[in-house]
C-alpha positions in Angstrom: -20.2 -0.1 -22.9 -19.6 -0.9 -18.7 -16.8 -2.5 -18.6 -14.3 -3.3 -16.0 -10.5 -4.7 -16.0 -10.5 -6.6 -12.5 -8.0 -7.1 -9.8 -7.0 -10.6 -10.7 -5.3 -8.9 -13.7 -3.5 -6.9 -11.4 -2.3 -10.2 -9.7 -1.6 -11.6 -12.8 0.7 -8.3 -14.1 2.6 -9.0 -10.9 3.4 -12.9 -11.2 4.3 -12.4 -14.5 6.6 -9.1 -13.9 8.4 -11.6 -11.3 8.4 -14.3 -13.4 10.1 -12.2 -16.1 12.9 -11.2 -13.4 13.9 -15.2 -12.8 13.8 -15.6 -16.6 17.6 -15.6 -18.0 17.0 -13.7 -21.1 16.1 -11.3 -18.9 18.5 -8.3 -15.9 17.0 -5.7 -13.5 19.1 -3.2 -12.1 18.8 -1.1 -8.7 21.0 2.0 -9.1 21.7 4.7 -7.1 22.3 8.9 -8.6 22.2 12.2 -8.6 25.5 12.5 -6.0 24.1 17.1 -6.4 20.5 17.8 -6.6 20.7 21.0 -4.8 22.5 22.0 -7.8 19.5 21.1 -9.6 17.0 22.5 -7.4 18.2 24.8 -4.1 15.3 23.3 -2.1 15.9 19.7 -3.6 16.7 18.0 0.7 13.5 19.6 1.5 11.0 18.7 -1.0 12.1 16.5 -3.5 10.6 17.1 -7.0 8.3 14.4 -8.5 10.1 12.7 -11.5 9.3 13.2 -14.9 8.2 10.2 -17.2 9.2 11.6 -20.8 12.5 10.6 -23.0 14.2 13.6 -22.2 14.0 12.9 -18.2 15.5 9.4 -19.4 18.6 10.9 -20.4 19.5 13.3 -17.3 18.5 9.8 -15.5 21.3 7.6 -17.3 23.6 10.9 -17.0 23.5 11.5 -13.4 23.7 7.1 -12.8 26.1 6.3 -10.2 26.0 2.8 -10.0 24.0 -0.4 -10.5 23.1 -3.1 -8.1 21.0 -6.5 -10.0 18.3 -7.9 -9.0 18.0 -11.6 -8.4 15.0 -14.2 -8.5 16.0 -14.8 -4.9 15.4 -10.4 -3.9 11.6 -9.7 -5.2 8.3 -10.6 -4.0 4.5 -10.3 -4.2 3.6 -8.2 -1.1 0.6 -7.1 -0.1 -0.3 -4.5 2.7 0.9 -5.2 6.6 -1.9 -5.3 8.7 -0.6 -5.8 11.7 -3.2 -7.5 14.8 -3.4 -4.7 17.7 -5.5 -5.6 21.1 -9.1 -3.5 20.9 -9.4 -3.2 16.5 -12.3 -4.3 15.0 -11.1 -6.0 11.8 -14.0 -6.9 8.3 -14.1 -10.3 8.4 -13.5 -12.1 5.0 -16.2 -12.3 2.7 -17.3 -13.2 -1.1 -19.1 -10.9 -2.1 -18.5 -7.2 -1.0 -18.5 -4.2 -3.9 -19.6 -0.8 -4.1 -23.3 -1.7 -3.4 -22.0 -4.1 -0.5 -19.4 -2.5 1.5 -17.1 -4.0 4.1 -18.8 -2.4 7.3 -15.7 -2.1 9.2 -13.1 -0.2 7.1 -15.8 1.2 4.5 -13.2 -0.8 1.8 -16.0 -1.6 -1.7 -13.7 -4.5 -2.5 -12.1 -7.2 -0.4 -8.4 -6.5 -0.8 -9.0 -3.2 0.5 -10.3 -5.0 3.4 -8.5 -5.3 7.3 -9.4 -9.1 6.5 -6.3 -10.6 7.4 -3.5 -10.0 9.8 0.2 -10.3 11.0 0.8 -11.6 13.8 3.7 -10.2 16.3 5.9 -14.2 15.1 4.9 -13.4 11.3 2.4 -15.8 11.3 -0.6 -14.2 8.8 -4.5 -15.4 9.4 -7.7 -14.1 8.2 -10.4 -13.0 10.0 -13.6 -15.5 8.9 -15.7 -14.2 11.6 -15.4 -10.7 13.3 -17.8 -11.5 16.2 -20.3 -9.9 13.4 -24.3 -11.0 14.5 -27.6 -8.8 14.8 -26.5 -7.1 17.4 -23.0 -6.0 16.3 -23.5 -5.1 12.5 -20.1 -4.2 12.3 -18.2 -6.8 14.4 -16.7 -6.5 17.7 -12.8 -5.4 18.8 -10.6 -8.6 18.9 -9.3 -9.4 22.1 -7.4 -12.5 21.4 -4.1 -12.6 19.0 -4.3 -15.3 16.7 -0.7 -17.9 17.2 -2.1 -21.4 16.4 -1.0 -23.0 13.3 -3.9 -25.4 13.0 -4.7 -25.9 9.5 -8.8 -25.4 10.6 -9.8 -22.1 11.8 -10.7 -21.7 15.3 -11.0 -19.3 17.5 -7.9 -17.8 19.1 -7.9 -17.3 23.2 -11.1 -17.8 25.4 -12.2 -13.8 25.4 -15.1 -14.4 23.5 -14.4 -11.7 21.5 -16.4 -14.0 18.4 -13.3 -14.0 16.0 -12.3 -17.2 14.3 -8.7 -17.1 12.4 -7.4 -19.7 9.8 -4.0 -20.0 9.9 -2.1 -19.0 6.6 1.7 -19.0 6.3 4.4 -17.4 8.4 7.0 -14.8 6.7 10.6 -16.6 6.8 13.7 -14.4 8.7 15.2 -14.2 5.6 12.5 -12.7 4.0 11.7 -10.5 6.9 15.0 -9.0 6.3 14.9 -8.0 2.3 10.9 -7.9 1.8 9.4 -6.8 5.1 8.4 -2.6 5.1 6.4 -0.3 6.7 3.9 -0.8 4.8 4.1 -4.1 2.9 4.3 -8.0 4.1 5.4 -11.0 1.9 3.4 -13.7 0.3 5.1 -17.1 -0.1 7.6 -17.9 -3.4 5.9 -20.6 -5.3 3.2 -21.0 -2.8 1.4 -24.1 -5.4 4.4 -26.1 -5.4 7.2 -25.4 -1.8 6.8 -28.4 0.1 6.7 -25.1 3.1 2.9 -24.3 1.7 2.2 -27.5 1.3 -0.2 -29.0 4.2 -1.8 -25.2 4.1 -2.7 -25.8 0.2 -3.6 -29.3 0.3 -6.1 -28.6 3.1 -8.2 -26.0 1.3 -11.1 -27.9 -0.5 -13.0 -25.8 -3.4 -16.3 -24.4 -3.0 -16.4 -25.1 1.2 -18.2 -23.2 3.4 -16.4 -22.4 6.8 -18.7 -19.3 8.4 -21.9 -18.6 8.4 -23.2 -15.9 9.9 -27.0 -15.1 11.7 -28.6 -12.0 9.7 -31.9 -11.6 11.6 -32.2 -14.7 14.8 -36.0 -14.9 13.5 -38.7 -15.7 16.5 -40.9 -18.4 17.9 -38.8 -21.1 16.4 -40.7 -23.4 18.4 -39.8 -25.3 22.0 -37.1 -22.9 23.1 -33.2 -24.3 24.1 -33.1 -26.6 21.4 -30.3 -28.1 19.1 -30.0 -28.8 16.1 -27.5 -31.2 14.1 -27.1 -32.1 10.1 -29.2 -28.3 8.9 -27.8 -29.1 4.8 -26.8 -26.3 3.3 -28.8 -26.5 -0.2 -27.0 -24.7 -3.3 -25.1 -26.1 -6.1 -22.5 -27.5 -3.7 -22.8 -30.5 -1.9 -21.8 -32.2 1.7 -22.1 -28.7 4.7 -23.8 -28.8 7.2 -24.8 -26.5 10.4 -25.2 -27.3 14.0 -28.0 -24.9 15.2 -29.0 -23.9 18.4 -32.5 -21.9 19.5 -32.3 -20.1 22.5 -34.7 -19.7 25.8 -36.7 -17.3 23.5 -37.2 -19.2 21.0 -34.5 -17.7 18.7 -31.4 -18.5 17.2 -29.1 -18.0 19.4 -25.8 -19.5 17.2 -25.3 -21.6 13.8 -21.5 -23.2 13.3 -20.8 -24.8 10.5 -20.3 -28.9 10.9 -19.4 -30.3 7.3 -18.0 -27.7 4.9 -18.8 -30.0 1.5 -17.4 -28.6 -1.3 -18.6 -27.0 -4.8 -20.4 -23.7 -2.9 -20.8 -20.9 -4.6 -24.0 -19.6 -3.1 -25.9 -21.7 -0.2 -28.9 -21.3 1.9 -29.7 -23.3 4.9 -32.7 -26.1 5.1 -34.2 -25.0 8.2 -37.6 -27.3 6.9 -35.4 -30.9 6.6 -33.9 -30.4 9.4 -37.4 -30.2 11.9 -36.9 -26.2 13.0 -40.1 -24.7 12.6 -40.7 -22.0 10.4 -41.9 -19.5 13.4 -43.5 -16.4 13.2 -40.4 -14.8 12.6 -38.1 -16.3 9.6 -34.3 -16.2 10.5 -32.1 -15.2 8.4 -28.0 -15.7 7.3 -24.7 -15.2 5.1 -23.8 -18.3 4.1 -19.6 -17.7 3.5 -17.8 -18.7 0.3 -14.2 -20.0 0.5 -12.3 -18.4 -2.5 -11.6 -20.4 -5.4 -10.1 -23.6 -4.2 -10.9 -23.6 -1.1 -9.1 -20.6 2.0 -4.9 -21.5 1.0 -5.0 -22.9 -2.5 -4.2 -19.4 -3.7 -2.4 -17.6 -1.5 -2.1 -14.3 -4.2 -5.5 -14.5 -4.9 -7.4 -15.1 -1.7 -5.1 -11.8 -0.4 -4.6 -9.8 -3.4 -0.8 -10.1 -4.6 -0.3 -7.1 -6.9 2.1 -5.1 -5.3 6.0 -6.7 -5.9 9.1 -5.0 -3.5 12.5 -5.4 -5.4 15.1 -5.7 -3.2 18.7 -4.6 -3.1 21.4 -4.0 -0.5 23.7 -1.1 -1.4 27.8 -1.2 -0.2 30.7 -1.4 -0.7 34.0 -3.4 -0.4 37.5 -3.8 -1.3 36.6 -6.4 -4.1 34.1 -4.1 -6.1 34.0 -0.5 -4.6 31.4 0.4 -7.2 29.3 2.7 -5.1 31.3 5.4 -4.0 31.4 7.1 -0.4 32.2 10.6 1.3 29.5 11.7 -1.5 25.8 11.0 -1.8 22.9 10.5 -3.8 18.9 11.4 -3.9 17.5 9.5 -6.3 17.3 5.7 -6.5 15.8 4.0 -10.0 15.0 0.5 -11.5 16.1 0.3 -15.2 15.2 -3.4 -17.1 17.4 -4.9 -19.7 20.6 -2.1 -19.9 23.0 -3.4 -22.0 27.2 -4.5 -21.3 29.4 -1.3 -23.0 30.2 -4.0 -25.7 28.3 -5.5 -27.7 24.9 -5.5 -27.8 24.6 -8.3 -24.8 22.1 -7.6 -22.0 24.6 -6.7 -18.9 24.7 -9.4 -16.3 27.1 -8.2 -13.7 26.6 -8.2 -10.6 27.5 -4.9 -10.0 27.9 -2.4 -12.3 29.6 1.2 -12.7 28.2 3.9 -14.3 30.7 6.2 -14.1 34.0 7.3 -15.6 37.1 6.7 -13.5 40.8 8.5 -14.0 43.6 6.1 -12.4 46.0 9.4 -11.1 49.5 9.5 -10.3 52.4 12.1 -9.0 53.5 13.8 -6.1 51.7 14.2 -3.1 48.3 11.7 -4.7 47.5 10.4 -2.2 47.1 13.7 -0.3 45.1 15.1 -2.8 41.8 16.4 -2.3 38.9 16.7 -5.1 35.8 18.4 -4.0 32.7 16.4 -4.6 30.5 18.0 -7.3 33.8 19.8 -8.5 34.5 20.4 -11.9 37.8 18.6 -12.6 39.0 19.6 -16.5 41.3 18.1 -19.1 42.4 19.5 -22.0 42.4 16.1 -25.1 43.5 18.0 -27.8 44.0 21.1 -29.5 40.7 22.8 -28.8 39.5 20.1 -27.3 38.6 20.1 -23.5 37.0 16.5 -21.6 34.8 18.3 -18.3 33.1 16.1 -15.9 32.1 16.2 -11.9 33.5 14.9 -9.4 31.8 11.6 -7.4 34.7 10.4 -5.1 37.8 10.6 -5.0 40.5 7.5 -3.2 43.5 8.8 -1.8 44.1 4.9 -1.2 44.8 4.1 -5.3 45.0 7.6 -6.7 41.0 7.0 -8.2 38.5 9.7 -9.6 35.2 9.0 -10.2 33.6 11.4 -12.6 29.9 11.9 -14.2 29.2 14.2 -17.6 26.1 15.3 -17.8 25.0 17.7 -20.5 25.7 21.1 -18.7 29.7 20.5 -18.8 28.8 21.3 -22.8 28.6 24.7 -21.7 31.8 25.3 -21.1 34.5 27.0 -23.5 37.6 25.4 -24.2 39.4 27.0 -21.0 37.2 26.1 -18.4 35.3 28.7 -18.0 31.8 27.5 -16.6 28.8 30.0 -18.2 25.7 30.4 -17.5 23.2 28.8 -19.6 24.7 26.5 -21.3 23.6 26.6 -24.4 24.9 23.1 -25.0 27.1 24.5 -28.2 30.2 22.9 -27.3 30.7 19.5 -28.1 30.7 17.1 -25.4 35.0 15.1 -24.8 36.4 11.9 -23.4 38.9 11.7 -20.8 41.6 10.0 -22.6 45.0 8.5 -21.0 46.2 9.0 -24.8 45.9 13.2 -25.8 46.6 14.2 -29.2 48.6 17.7 -30.4 48.6 20.0 -27.4 46.5 17.8 -25.1 47.6 16.8 -21.9 47.1 14.2 -19.3 47.3 17.1 -16.5 44.2 16.5 -14.0 44.0 19.4 -11.1 42.5 18.8 -7.8 41.4 21.2 -5.6 44.0 20.8 -2.8 47.6 19.6 -4.0 50.3 19.5 -6.2 48.8 18.8 -10.5 48.5 15.1 -10.8 48.2 13.6 -14.3 46.4 10.5 -15.7 48.3 7.3 -15.3 48.3 6.7 -18.9 50.9 3.1 -17.8 48.3 1.6 -16.3 45.9 -0.9 -17.5 44.6 -2.9 -14.9 41.3 -3.7 -12.7 43.5 -3.8 -9.2 46.3 -2.3 -7.4 49.1 -3.1 -5.1 50.3 -0.7 -2.4 52.3 -1.3 0.4 51.4 -5.2 0.0 48.2 -4.8 -0.3 45.5 -5.1 -3.4 43.0 -2.9 -3.7 40.1 -4.0 -6.3 38.9 -1.0 -8.3 35.9 -2.3 -9.5 36.9 -1.7 -13.4 38.9 -2.1 -16.1 41.4 0.7 -16.5 43.2 0.9 -19.5 45.7 3.6 -20.3 44.5 5.0 -16.7 40.6 6.0 -17.5 37.7 3.5 -17.3 34.2 3.8 -19.5 31.2 3.3 -17.7 30.6 -0.6 -17.1 26.6 0.0 -19.2 25.9 1.1 -22.0 24.0 4.6 -21.1 20.9 5.0 -22.4 19.8 1.6 -22.8 17.6 -0.4 -21.2 14.1 0.9 -19.8 13.9 2.9 -17.1 11.3 1.7 -14.7 11.2 3.6 -11.7 12.3 6.5 -10.3 12.4 8.2 -7.2 13.7 11.3 -6.1 14.4 11.8 -2.4 16.7 14.1 0.1 20.3 13.8 -0.3 21.8 10.2 1.4 26.0 10.9 2.0 27.3 7.4 2.6 30.7 6.8 3.8 32.5 3.1 4.2 30.6 1.4 7.3 27.2 2.1 6.2 24.4 -0.4 3.8 21.3 1.3 2.5 18.8 -1.4 2.3 16.9 -0.3 -1.3 12.9 -1.4 -1.4 11.0 -0.4 -4.1 7.0 -1.2 -4.7 5.5 -1.5 -7.9 1.6 -1.8 -8.1 0.2 -3.4 -10.7 
């Protein structure tokens, strides 16, 4: 049995997803991770591998995670493909009936949403193309020459070139939304379209089942007296009130037709020449009556433009208040996780930022000169025959805070800390501790400098050095801070492997993730 799931389901899913983020019971986070991609694959930066979607790989995403940033309701927006107006380009016109058997003439699209029927102008105003110069001599339409710039509520031509285009203004993208949600390939639609005061004029001007455009498909012949204009030509169908003005040229053919009253309630229509007193002629003219979308143009912007994609925005930056996003190292993976849990208890994580790595507060002579090579291994003997092993993410010489990540490969270390090629994962994964037992030690050896130790007397989230307070972004207990998120919790719903980005203290990264439903 033939069946389809319509594009309206995709739009509904996008709306529901955005609403889910606004729901206070949910928490969505973007994350960065994988500080050592070339250890995974030597050619990673030249050709990052496609992410894998299975439970085992999800564990790896967690193990290599560095930090998370919460995505708030103001950081998510439905978006549509960006189509910037350009002089000389021929655009599709809006039609209610594109299909596999009636493709868009210019783009060849089999549905409205894939056709090029709307544009973004240079002032970030969005318009629908209602007429692209289509007539019997130009069945594909004509190039657009006049950039639309007006904000009038009713459709009109953009200029005086005579290119035949009629545009309908919809909305203007706000400056704040440009920063967050504009991208090379996508542009945002307004939030809360059905209730926002910013969109009320366009929304309230919409008329359900109205007719804005009628195109000529055959001009006819011998239509009575030449150079005549007929007004009030009725549009017959299941609606009421729509009329046209029809002009007959010097050859007794239809030269122009324009809608004089848009009417309402139409799902189909045709021109009634007999009622207007227009002779039938030897060849009867034909027309396409274009029906507006449900509710009329501007009633539901998501349905009208096909907003079944969602953009999620995060700005990653390091600061003195919460340095969870480290500098001096790299990341090669970004992603989105739904409803991760806090480390204690089963509650959903709600912090604005969260570190996903272990941190050690180090002390000792020369801690401010010591260096730790990024991605190198650090070892602590935590007890008799028990060794904790991690890999360096970042070391802050000002505060003495060393951040480490532990993945499954560290379980392939012997008790003496000697790496094993192709480990069998036969060794227990130990945690770093400020309270070692038995023959354990607080000792931590840097790549260069004197041996240091975990500061087991330190239990705080800030430290003061030379009258300056440094906020560490994590709560330390006996010199050790655990990840601020429970690993392997929640659902990782998006992963992107990419060439590595090395972070520095003076840079910020805008992460824009597009989810298509």
